[in-house]
MDTraj code that builds the backbone (N, CA, C; nanometers):
import mdtraj as md
import numpy as np

residues = "UNK UNK UNK UNK UNK UNK UNK UNK UNK UNK UNK UNK UNK UNK UNK UNK UNK UNK UNK UNK UNK UNK UNK UNK UNK UNK UNK UNK UNK UNK UNK UNK UNK UNK UNK UNK UNK UNK UNK UNK UNK UNK UNK UNK UNK UNK UNK UNK UNK UNK UNK UNK UNK UNK UNK".split()
xyz = np.array([
    [0.0818, -0.1193, 0.0000],
    [0.0000, 0.0000, 0.0000],
    [0.0863, 0.1259, 0.0000],
    [0.2000, 0.1176, 0.0643],
    [0.2882, 0.2338, 0.0697],
    [0.3350, 0.2722, -0.0698],
    [0.3638, 0.1732, -0.1531],
    [0.4076, 0.2013, -0.2896],
    [0.2999, 0.2728, -0.3693],
    [0.1765, 0.2306, -0.3540],
    [0.0668, 0.2937, -0.4264],
    [0.0519, 0.4387, -0.3808],
    [0.0608, 0.4595, -0.2496],
    [0.0495, 0.5958, -0.1966],
    [0.1656, 0.6826, -0.2461],
    [0.2851, 0.6306, -0.2444],
    [0.4020, 0.7051, -0.2917],
    [0.3872, 0.7423, -0.4391],
    [0.3432, 0.6472, -0.5183],
    [0.3234, 0.6730, -0.6609],
    [0.2147, 0.7780, -0.6811],
    [0.1074, 0.7675, -0.6055],
    [-0.0018, 0.8647, -0.6152],
    [0.0461, 1.0046, -0.5778],
    [0.1256, 1.0145, -0.4731],
    [0.1782, 1.1443, -0.4306],
    [0.2723, 1.2029, -0.5352],
    [0.3557, 1.1167, -0.5926],
    [0.4466, 1.1640, -0.6977],
    [0.3681, 1.2104, -0.8204],
    [0.2648, 1.1370, -0.8567],
    [0.1819, 1.1755, -0.9706],
    [0.1102, 1.3073, -0.9435],
    [0.0613, 1.3255, -0.8231],
    [-0.0065, 1.4504, -0.7865],
    [0.0911, 1.5674, -0.7937],
    [0.2107, 1.5467, -0.7420],
    [0.3118, 1.6530, -0.7466],
    [0.3492, 1.6856, -0.8910],
    [0.3643, 1.5856, -0.9739],
    [0.3978, 1.6076, -1.1149],
    [0.2846, 1.6807, -1.1862],
    [0.1617, 1.6475, -1.1517],
    [0.0470, 1.7153, -1.2122],
    [0.0435, 1.8623, -1.1732],
    [0.0753, 1.8908, -1.0487],
    [0.0795, 2.0303, -1.0036],
    [0.1899, 2.1076, -1.0738],
    [0.3041, 2.0454, -1.0909],
    [0.4142, 2.1106, -1.1623],
    [0.3764, 2.1382, -1.3071],
    [0.3119, 2.0408, -1.3694],
    [0.2685, 2.0573, -1.5080],
    [0.1663, 2.1698, -1.5194],
    [0.0742, 2.1741, -1.4266],
    [-0.0274, 2.2790, -1.4263],
    [0.0365, 2.4163, -1.4096],
    [0.1309, 2.4281, -1.3188],
    [0.1993, 2.5559, -1.2961],
    [0.2772, 2.5977, -1.4210],
    [0.3438, 2.5029, -1.4842],
    [0.4198, 2.5341, -1.6060],
    [0.3263, 2.5774, -1.7182],
    [0.2116, 2.5130, -1.7279],
    [0.1142, 2.5485, -1.8309],
    [0.0607, 2.6891, -1.8087],
    [0.0313, 2.7226, -1.6844],
    [-0.0162, 2.8574, -1.6534],
    [0.0902, 2.9618, -1.6865],
    [0.2146, 2.9310, -1.6575],
    [0.3235, 3.0227, -1.6878],
    [0.3384, 3.0415, -1.8391],
    [0.3264, 2.9327, -1.9136],
    [0.3343, 2.9418, -2.0594],
    [0.2188, 3.0244, -2.1153],
    [0.1004, 3.0065, -2.0603],
    [-0.0155, 3.0835, -2.1049],
    [0.0061, 3.2320, -2.0801],
    [0.0558, 3.2663, -1.9620],
    [0.0828, 3.4064, -1.9307],
    [0.1868, 3.4644, -2.0261],
    [0.2895, 3.3863, -2.0558],
    [0.3929, 3.4322, -2.1485],
    [0.3367, 3.4517, -2.2885],
    [0.2524, 3.3599, -2.3330],
    [0.1920, 3.3718, -2.4658],
    [0.1009, 3.4940, -2.4740],
    [0.0286, 3.5232, -2.3671],
    [-0.0561, 3.6420, -2.3655],
    [0.0290, 3.7680, -2.3739],
    [0.1421, 3.7678, -2.3052],
    [0.2335, 3.8818, -2.3105],
    [0.2910, 3.8984, -2.4512],
    [0.3301, 3.7880, -2.5134],
    [0.3828, 3.7926, -2.6495],
    [0.2759, 3.8447, -2.7455],
    [0.1539, 3.7987, -2.7290],
    [0.0444, 3.8432, -2.8147],
    [0.0200, 3.9927, -2.7997],
    [0.0213, 4.0397, -2.6777],
    [0.0031, 4.1821, -2.6519],
    [0.1159, 4.2640, -2.7135],
    [0.2381, 4.2162, -2.6971],
    [0.3538, 4.2857, -2.7551],
    [0.3455, 4.2879, -2.9071],
    [0.3013, 4.1792, -2.9668],
    [0.2876, 4.1734, -3.1128],
    [0.1834, 4.2738, -3.1603],
    [0.0748, 4.2867, -3.0871],
    [-0.0277, 4.3848, -3.1227],
    [0.0259, 4.5267, -3.1142],
    [0.1015, 4.5548, -3.0093],
    [0.1611, 4.6876, -2.9942],
    [0.2602, 4.7156, -3.1062],
    [0.3392, 4.6164, -3.1401],
    [0.4361, 4.6318, -3.2484],
    [0.3658, 4.6565, -3.3821],
    [0.2562, 4.5884, -3.4060],
    [0.1810, 4.6079, -3.5298],
    [0.1269, 4.7506, -3.5380],
    [0.0789, 4.8024, -3.4257],
    [0.0293, 4.9410, -3.4241],
    [0.1419, 5.0392, -3.4514],
    [0.2575, 5.0159, -3.3902],
    [0.3728, 5.1025, -3.4147],
    [0.4163, 5.0977, -3.5605],
    [0.4153, 4.9790, -3.6184],
    [0.4538, 4.9646, -3.7591],
    [0.3573, 5.0403, -3.8495],
    [0.2298, 5.0344, -3.8176],
    [0.1293, 5.1064, -3.8968],
    [0.1511, 5.2567, -3.8865],
    [0.1762, 5.3051, -3.7663],
    [0.2024, 5.4484, -3.7474],
    [0.3293, 5.4902, -3.8213],
    [0.4324, 5.4091, -3.8126],
    [0.5569, 5.4393, -3.8822],
    [0.5350, 5.4441, -4.0330],
    [0.4572, 5.3500, -4.0847],
    [0.4294, 5.3478, -4.2282],
    [0.3593, 5.4762, -4.2719],
    [0.2659, 5.5242, -4.1918],
    [0.1954, 5.6489, -4.2239],
    [0.2907, 5.7671, -4.2260],
    [0.3801, 5.7742, -4.1283],
    [0.4749, 5.8853, -4.1209],
    [0.5754, 5.8772, -4.2358],
    [0.6256, 5.7592, -4.2645],
    [0.7237, 5.7423, -4.3715],
    [0.6614, 5.7772, -4.5067],
    [0.5348, 5.7494, -4.5236],
    [0.4702, 5.7791, -4.6532],
    [0.4673, 5.9283, -4.6823],
    [0.4824, 6.0113, -4.5800],
    [0.4859, 6.1557, -4.6014],
    [0.6158, 6.2007, -4.6677],
    [0.7200, 6.1181, -4.6639],
    [0.8504, 6.1541, -4.7136],
    [0.8846, 6.0909, -4.8471],
    [0.7852, 6.0505, -4.9224],
    [0.8141, 5.9906, -5.0534],
    [0.8784, 6.0942, -5.1437],
    [0.9775, 6.0489, -5.2193],
    [1.0499, 6.1384, -5.3123],
    [0.9904, 6.1346, -5.4492],
])
top = md.Topology()
chain = top.add_chain()
for i, resn in enumerate(residues, 1):
    res = top.add_residue(resn, chain, resSeq=i)
    for name in ("N", "CA", "C"):
        top.add_atom(name, md.element.get_by_symbol(name[0]), res)
traj = md.Trajectory(xyz[None], top)
């Protein structure tokens, strides 16, 4: 019975670690997505300003 309990505890701990890593990855992906949106807006603004200087 001790082996089953030990295995169950190890599996629970591994599941918690996996869950925490997944949450961290999700937060990072949301940050990357937000940064990409900001970069796209900056690129659009830059394109508008640069178009004023056509030769």
